[in-house]
N, C-alpha and C positions, 0 to 999 in steps of 0.2 A: 470571600472566606479561606485563607491559604490553609494548603494539604503537604503532605507527603510523597511523592513520587518517585516511584524506582523504573529506569528506562533500561531497557535489554535491549541488545543491539544500537547501542549508541553513540558509536563510530560510525552506520550508516547514513545513506539520504535520510531518511524519514528519523530515525533515532535522533540527529545532529537534530532536525526542524521542531521536535516533539521537546527534548530537551530548553530549545531556547523559547517555543512558546509559552511554556509552564513557568520557567523563572522569568518572564515577561510578565508573567501574569501573579507572580509573589511567590510564587511556590516552592518547597523547600524538595532541592531534585538531587538525586544521587545515579547519574550515567551511568552504565557499565557496558563497556563494549567486551569482544569475543577476548581479548586478552585478559578481560577484568572479572568474564565468568563464562565456562562452558556451559550453555545452557544444558547439551545434550547431558551434564552429569546431577541425576537428581539429587543425590544427599548432598553436592555444591549448590546447589540452586534453593533445595530445603533451609542450610543454613546462611545463605546470603538474605534468603527475603525473609528469616526469622530476625538478624540480628539489626539490621534497616529499619523492621517495625513498618513499612506505609500505609499509607492510606490506598494508597491504589498503585498496582504494576501495570505498564504499559509495556508491551513485547512485540517489538519493532524489528526482532530476531529470526534470519528467516533464509534460506536456506534460495535464492531469487533466478539463479543460474534455472532456468527455465529447459533449455536444451541439453543443460550438461545435467541434467535431474535421470533426463532417458536415457544415462550410463551410469548413473551413482543413485540408482534408486534407494539403497541400504542407509545412505549418508542423507538423503535429499529427506527421509521419512523420520529420520534420527531428532534433527534441526526443526520440519514445519511441523511433524506430527508427536513425537518423543518429548521435546522439548517443552513443546504447547501442553501438554499435561502433565509434566513436572513442574510447571509455574503455576497452573493452576492450582494444579493442591497445595503448593507450599504455600498461593495467596490466598487459599481456604482455610488453611491451619491457621494462620497469622490474623486472620481475620480482615484481608487487603481484600480489594475489589482487583479485577483483572480486567485488562481490552485491552485485547487480543487483533491482531489485524491481517484480512485473510483475504481473497480475492476473488475479482470477474471469472476467473477459470475454474472455480467449484462447478460451471454451468456448460453444457455444449456447445452454445453460443449458434442451434442452425436454426431458431430464428430467422426470418426473411427480410432483409434490410430495409427499414423504418416501420416495421413492428414491434411493439410497445416496450421499454427498457426491463430488466429484470426486476422484479421487487423480492424481498424477502423471504417470502413464501414461498413460492419457483422452485418448480423440483429441481435438484442439484443432478449432474449427469458429466463429474469433468473427463476429461480423453486424456489426458498426458499425466504422465509421472507427478511432475509439480502440481495439477490443481490436485488430483488424489491426496498428495500428501498435505497440502493447502487444509482439503474437506477433514480430512483425517484429524488435522489439527484443530479444528472448528469441532469436531465431536467431543475428543478431549475436555475440550476447556469446558463444556457444556456438562461433561459426565461429574465433573469435578462438583459440581452443586454448588458453586459457590457465589459471589456477586458479580455479574461479568457483562461484558459488551463485546463481542464477536463485529469487528465492522471489515465488510465486503471492501476495496476499494477498487481502483484501477488506472490503468497507464500513469504512472505515476513520474513525475519528475519535479526535481530542485534542483538547487546551486550545489548540494553535496555531494554528487554522485553524479557516476554515470547512466545517462539515462538516453532517451531519443530526441529529447529537446535538444539536450548538449550534442546528442552526435548530429543530428543536421546541422547546426550552426555552425560545427570542424568543419561538414562537408560542403556547406556551402561557402565556407572562404577557400575550399580550395578547390573545386571543381565550376564550371559553367551548367552545371544539370546534376539531379540526382533521381533516380528510380526509386518509386515509393507502391508497397502494397495498395489497391483502391477498395480491396474488397473483402478486409477486416474495418469493422465500426465498434465505437467504445466512447468511454469517456474520460478524457485527459484528466487529470489531477493533480494540480501543485501539493508541493509534500506541503510547503509553507501552509497552505488552508487547510489540507487535511488535518494540520498537525494541531490548528486549536481546535478543530470537535474531537478527536482523539484527548485532548487535556479536557474537555470541557464532561467529556463521557467518564471521564477516571476521576477528577476531584470539585469539577466546575458545576454550571448548572445542570448538565444532566445525570448527573455520577447516579442518580434514582433508576436511571431506564436499565432493561436487563433484556437480553437475546440479544440476535441478531440485525447487524444493522447496514444498510448501503449509503457508504458516505463516499462521493466523487463528484466530480468536477459537474457543475451546473451549465446550465442551455442547450443545446443542441447535440445529440452524438453528430461523433465525425467518423470518417476514416482514415488511416492513420496520412495519405496522401494527400486530403485535405488541410491537417494538420500542419502536415510539415509547408503547406504553402502558407498557414498562418504567422506559424514560426520565421518563415522568411519576410512576408509584408511586415509582422509588428517589428522586425528587427533592421529593414532596409536593405538586406540581401539579395542582390540579383544572380539569383539561381533559381531555373525551370524544375518543376516537377513533374516528371513521367510518370504517366499508371504503369501496373501492372498486377497480374493476380498470383495469389498465393503459389499458387501453382506454378507458375513462372519462375517463385521465388521459395522455393521447399527448405524449409528445415525442419530437424530431427525431429522435436514437436511439434505436436498439432496447436494450431493458434484456433480460439473460438473463433468464428465469422461475423457475429453480433454478437459481444456482449457489456451494450448498456444498461446500465444501474441506475436506476430511482429507488425511492422507498415509497411504501405504504403509510408508516409509521409518522404519529404527530410528531413522536419527540424525538424524531434522529433531527442532529441538526445539519441543516443547510449549508451547503460551499456556493459561491458566488459562481456564475459562467466561468467555466477551463479560459475562454478569453480572457478573463481580468487578471485569473493566474498567471496566464503567461506572459502578462503585460506586466507584473510583479516580480514576477523570474529575471525577467532580459532587463529589469532595472537593478535587481540584485546584483547581477552578474559583471553589469558595467560596475556598480560599488566594488565588487570582487575583486574585479580584474583593473581596476583602475591603479 
């Protein structure tokens, strides 16, 4: 069954993949970039959602500059929290479902490496401005009391934007070795895989499911260091990956040391192993750069 889908943040890495996945599944897609809709303008959001009359809205618009958010908390809050509320209320008024993308940064990440990954019911405790504004966005979506799915994911990589995998490939072509932290562990997630799950939750097989969902790359959690090694292995790049600690490579915003996600819900769309997503990402880049 086809549906009408409105995608915000459609020029971003995830937004582009959501629009592609929805169109490939036969849905009618309205894809809005930042230039098309300022999601921080509540009146504009209400007008656009009312006019589009979608079955569902997938909100991929976000302030994703984690370090920049520390210096611009009001701007991050406007995009990650206020805009989520605008979209949720507009969707509820229009009788549309909202699928909202959130993050592993809503957790403090203080579990020991090797501990059980976080599930949906675990207590949140964000340590950064980015994490706090994303949690506030989750709360705004839930407060609108409409049909919604809040999807937490992590460590996104895709062909249509800047990300860790793309950075490693660039550095691997320039250097003989790179230094990457080994004391942060999580679940790499291919945006092409995540996009299909978001479409399923919006207008597909999982469209009746409600609440919070953890949707991240399957397989065993991994460190950034080990992720880099697998990127180079699969890409056939001869570049050594040296270890370091987070303390040796400080950043303005704190990172959760362990933020692996899994689900406790039977109705959550499951993603393939992150290694498989990486293989498809590398294949897609070859086509893109051919």
